[in-house]
C-alpha positions as CSV (number, residue, x, y, z in Angstrom):
1,M,234.3,81.8,104.4
2,A,231.3,83.5,106.0
3,F,229.1,82.1,103.4
4,E,228.1,78.4,102.8
5,F,225.0,77.0,101.1
6,S,222.9,74.5,103.0
7,A,223.2,70.9,101.8
8,E,220.1,71.4,99.7
9,G,221.7,74.7,98.3
10,K,224.9,73.0,97.5
11,K,223.0,70.3,95.5
12,A,221.0,73.1,93.7
13,F,224.2,75.1,92.9
14,E,225.9,72.0,91.5
15,N,222.7,71.4,89.3
16,I,222.9,75.1,88.1
17,L,226.6,74.5,87.0
18,T,225.5,71.5,84.9
19,R,223.0,73.7,82.9
20,Y,225.4,76.4,81.8
21,P,228.4,76.2,79.4
22,D,230.7,78.2,81.7
23,K,230.5,79.5,85.3
24,E,229.9,83.2,84.4
25,S,226.7,82.1,82.7
26,A,225.5,80.6,86.0
27,L,225.8,84.0,87.8
28,L,222.1,85.1,87.9
29,P,220.8,81.7,88.9
30,T,223.4,81.4,91.6
31,L,222.4,84.8,92.8
32,H,218.7,83.9,92.9
33,L,219.7,80.8,94.9
34,A,221.8,82.7,97.3
35,Q,219.0,85.3,97.9
36,K,216.5,82.5,98.6
37,E,218.8,80.9,101.1
38,F,220.2,84.1,102.7
39,G,217.8,86.9,102.0
40,S,220.3,89.5,101.1
41,F,223.8,90.1,99.8
42,T,226.6,91.2,102.0
43,V,230.1,92.0,100.8
44,D,231.2,88.6,102.2
45,R,228.4,86.8,100.4
46,M,229.2,88.5,97.1
47,D,233.0,87.7,97.6
48,A,232.1,84.0,98.3
49,I,229.9,83.8,95.1
50,A,232.8,85.3,93.0
51,G,235.1,82.6,94.6
52,L,232.6,79.8,93.9
53,L,232.2,80.8,90.2
54,G,235.8,81.9,89.7
55,L,234.7,85.4,88.7
56,P,236.2,88.7,89.4
57,H,234.5,90.2,92.4
58,V,233.3,93.3,90.4
59,R,231.2,90.9,88.2
60,V,229.1,89.7,91.1
61,Y,228.8,93.3,92.7
62,R,227.6,94.6,89.2
63,G,225.1,91.9,89.0
64,V,223.7,92.5,92.5
65,S,223.7,96.2,92.2
66,F,222.2,96.3,88.7
67,Y,219.1,94.1,89.3
68,T,216.6,95.6,91.8
69,M,215.3,92.2,92.7
70,Y,218.5,91.5,94.8
71,Q,218.5,92.9,98.2
72,R,221.7,94.5,99.6
73,Q,220.3,95.1,103.0
74,E,218.9,92.5,105.4
75,V,215.1,92.2,105.0
76,G,212.3,90.7,107.2
77,K,211.1,87.2,107.1
78,Y,208.3,88.6,104.7
79,L,209.5,90.9,101.8
80,L,206.4,92.9,100.8
81,Q,206.9,94.2,97.3
82,V,204.0,96.3,96.2
83,C,203.9,97.4,92.4
84,T,203.4,101.0,92.0
85,N,203.6,101.1,88.2
86,V,200.8,102.6,86.0
87,S,198.2,99.9,86.3
88,C,198.5,99.2,90.0
89,S,198.7,102.9,90.7
90,L,195.5,103.6,88.8
91,L,193.9,100.9,90.9
92,G,195.0,102.1,94.3
93,A,198.5,100.8,95.0
94,E,199.7,104.0,96.6
95,K,196.9,103.8,99.2
96,L,197.8,100.1,99.9
97,V,201.5,101.1,100.4
98,T,200.3,103.9,102.8
99,Y,198.0,101.5,104.6
100,L,200.8,98.9,105.0
101,G,203.2,101.4,106.4
102,E,200.7,102.8,108.9
103,T,199.5,99.2,109.9
104,L,203.0,97.9,110.3
105,G,204.5,101.2,111.7
106,I,207.3,101.4,109.1
107,K,208.0,103.6,105.9
108,V,208.9,102.1,102.5
109,G,212.4,100.6,102.7
110,E,212.2,99.7,106.5
111,T,211.7,96.5,108.4
112,T,209.3,96.1,111.4
113,A,211.1,95.9,114.9
114,D,210.1,92.3,115.2
115,G,212.0,91.4,111.9
116,L,208.8,90.0,110.3
117,F,208.0,92.6,107.4
118,T,210.1,94.7,105.1
119,L,207.9,96.9,102.8
120,I,209.2,98.1,99.4
121,E,207.7,99.6,96.2
122,V,208.6,98.0,93.0
123,E,208.2,99.1,89.3
124,C,206.4,96.2,87.8
125,L,205.6,92.6,88.7
126,G,204.2,91.8,85.5
127,A,200.6,91.1,86.5
128,C,198.8,94.2,85.3
129,G,195.6,92.3,84.5
130,N,195.1,91.6,88.2
131,A,196.3,95.0,89.7
132,P,197.0,96.0,92.2
133,V,199.6,93.4,92.9
134,M,202.2,92.6,95.7
135,M,204.7,89.7,96.1
136,V,205.6,88.4,99.4
137,N,208.8,86.7,99.1
138,D,208.2,84.6,95.9
139,D,204.3,84.5,96.1
140,Y,202.0,86.8,94.1
141,Y,198.9,88.4,95.6
142,E,196.6,90.1,93.1
143,D,193.4,92.1,92.9
144,L,194.4,93.7,96.4
145,T,192.1,95.5,98.7
146,I,192.8,96.6,102.3
147,E,190.6,93.6,103.5
148,K,192.8,91.2,101.5
149,L,195.9,92.9,103.0
150,D,194.4,92.6,106.6
151,A,193.7,88.9,106.1
152,L,197.1,88.3,104.6
153,L,199.1,90.1,107.3
154,D,197.1,88.0,110.0
155,Q,197.9,84.9,108.1
156,L,201.5,85.7,107.8
157,R,201.7,86.6,111.6
158,R,200.0,83.2,112.5
159,N,202.5,81.4,110.3
160,S,205.4,83.0,112.2
161,E,204.2,82.0,115.7
């Protein structure tokens, strides 16, 4: 099998199984765990998850392809998800996306050559009161400005050295 959870991941998976009445109910939490460990879903990974849960492969594929939070392509170490819904757009999200693309030398949906950053737009991150908002992996960054983006990118680069 080309997919295997880490020791910590196996423990988390076993814990997930104890919280649900059947394995099918554990699909979405298992997908969250797998994405956290592996970053994206290959066909092999989806097949392995189907095997772990005893589900038809199509159920796992359907879950991964339906929900936009699951990545089907490899992503950089830092997945930059910029909200471009109404509140964020009104407060300059498109300018921030353009700035990030120019600064990183990539387009939306691409990853930098060094594998550090992937830039995507998302519909809503549920933090409209602090727009514009971006998630970097699992962390929210709110009330964004170009200055805040510059500081954040510098910090992420330093953390990767």
